[in-house]
C-alpha positions as CSV (number, residue, x, y, z in Angstrom):
1,M,92.7,97.7,101.3
2,V,91.0,94.4,101.3
3,F,92.3,91.3,103.1
4,G,91.8,87.8,101.7
5,F,90.3,85.4,104.2
6,G,90.0,81.6,103.9
7,K,93.2,81.3,101.9
8,S,96.1,79.2,102.9
9,G,99.2,81.0,104.0
10,P,99.5,84.7,104.9
11,A,96.7,87.1,104.0
12,H,97.7,89.2,101.0
13,K,96.8,92.8,100.8
14,E,95.0,93.8,97.6
15,V,94.5,97.0,95.8
16,T,91.9,97.7,93.1
17,A,92.8,98.7,89.6
18,Q,91.7,102.2,90.3
19,E,93.7,102.4,93.5
20,L,96.8,101.1,91.7
21,H,96.4,103.5,88.8
22,A,96.2,106.4,91.3
23,M,99.3,105.1,93.1
24,I,101.2,104.8,89.8
25,Q,100.1,108.4,88.8
26,A,101.4,109.7,92.1
27,G,104.7,107.9,91.7
28,E,103.9,105.7,94.8
29,A,103.9,102.2,93.2
30,L,106.2,100.0,91.1
31,V,104.3,97.1,89.4
32,V,105.9,93.7,89.0
33,D,104.0,91.5,86.5
34,V,104.5,87.8,87.1
35,R,102.9,86.6,83.9
36,E,105.1,84.8,81.3
37,S,107.0,87.1,78.9
38,N,104.7,86.3,75.9
39,E,101.6,87.4,78.0
40,F,103.5,90.5,79.2
41,A,104.3,91.4,75.6
42,D,100.6,91.2,74.6
43,G,99.9,94.1,77.0
44,H,100.7,95.2,80.5
45,I,100.3,98.0,83.0
46,P,102.5,100.9,81.9
47,G,105.9,100.9,83.6
48,A,105.5,97.4,84.9
49,I,108.5,95.1,85.2
50,N,108.2,91.5,84.0
51,M,109.4,88.8,86.4
52,P,107.6,85.5,85.3
53,L,106.4,83.3,88.1
54,S,108.2,80.3,86.5
55,T,111.5,81.9,87.3
56,F,110.4,84.2,90.1
57,Q,112.9,84.9,93.0
58,A,112.0,87.4,95.7
59,S,115.7,88.1,96.0
60,K,115.7,89.5,92.4
61,L,112.9,92.0,93.0
62,P,113.9,95.5,91.8
63,D,114.6,98.3,94.3
64,P,111.4,100.3,94.3
65,K,113.3,103.4,95.4
66,G,110.7,104.5,98.0
67,R,107.7,103.2,96.1
68,K,105.5,100.3,97.1
69,L,106.0,97.1,95.1
70,I,102.7,95.7,93.8
71,L,102.6,92.3,92.0
72,N,100.1,91.5,89.3
73,C,99.2,88.6,86.9
74,L,96.2,87.9,84.8
75,G,93.6,87.2,87.5
76,G,95.4,87.2,90.9
77,K,96.3,83.5,91.4
78,R,100.0,83.7,90.2
79,S,100.6,87.0,91.9
80,A,99.4,85.4,95.2
81,M,101.8,82.5,94.6
82,A,104.6,85.0,94.1
83,L,103.6,86.8,97.3
84,D,103.9,83.5,99.1
85,K,107.5,83.2,97.8
86,C,108.1,86.8,99.0
87,S,106.8,86.1,102.5
88,T,109.0,83.0,102.7
89,A,112.0,85.1,101.7
90,Q,111.0,87.9,104.1
91,A,110.7,90.4,101.3
92,A,108.7,93.5,102.1
93,V,106.2,92.7,99.4
94,D,102.7,91.9,100.5
95,T,100.3,93.4,98.0
96,H,98.9,92.5,94.6
97,L,96.3,93.8,92.2
98,A,92.8,92.4,92.9
99,G,91.6,90.7,89.8
100,G,94.9,91.1,88.1
101,F,95.4,92.5,84.6
102,G,91.9,91.4,83.6
103,A,90.5,93.9,86.2
104,W,92.9,96.6,85.0
105,Q,91.6,96.1,81.4
106,S,88.0,95.9,82.5
107,A,88.4,99.3,84.3
108,G,89.5,100.8,80.9
109,L,93.0,101.8,82.3
110,P,96.0,102.3,79.9
111,V,97.8,99.3,78.5
112,E,101.4,99.3,77.3
113,R,102.5,96.9,74.5
């Protein structure tokens, strides 16, 4: 896990695309994609749930049923903003995908449409 320094607000934990893929394969992660619905429809991490940042509410996050909630967006900026909302709401969500969906695609990992 890598911690972001020099950013305002709480440090967010990050997982790499490969780490996240392994967590999903092992049934340990539930991905919440905070991109807008049209972006999500163009391709997303298999099994991800779409909760656009424009209407994002930490209180509406799904029950991960024992898995770790991981947020993602295209490059990491919007998921970090969503994490800030989670920390404000005391939600137990503190991790996002480093480099976002762009990093996922660059790693050649599966994409669902």
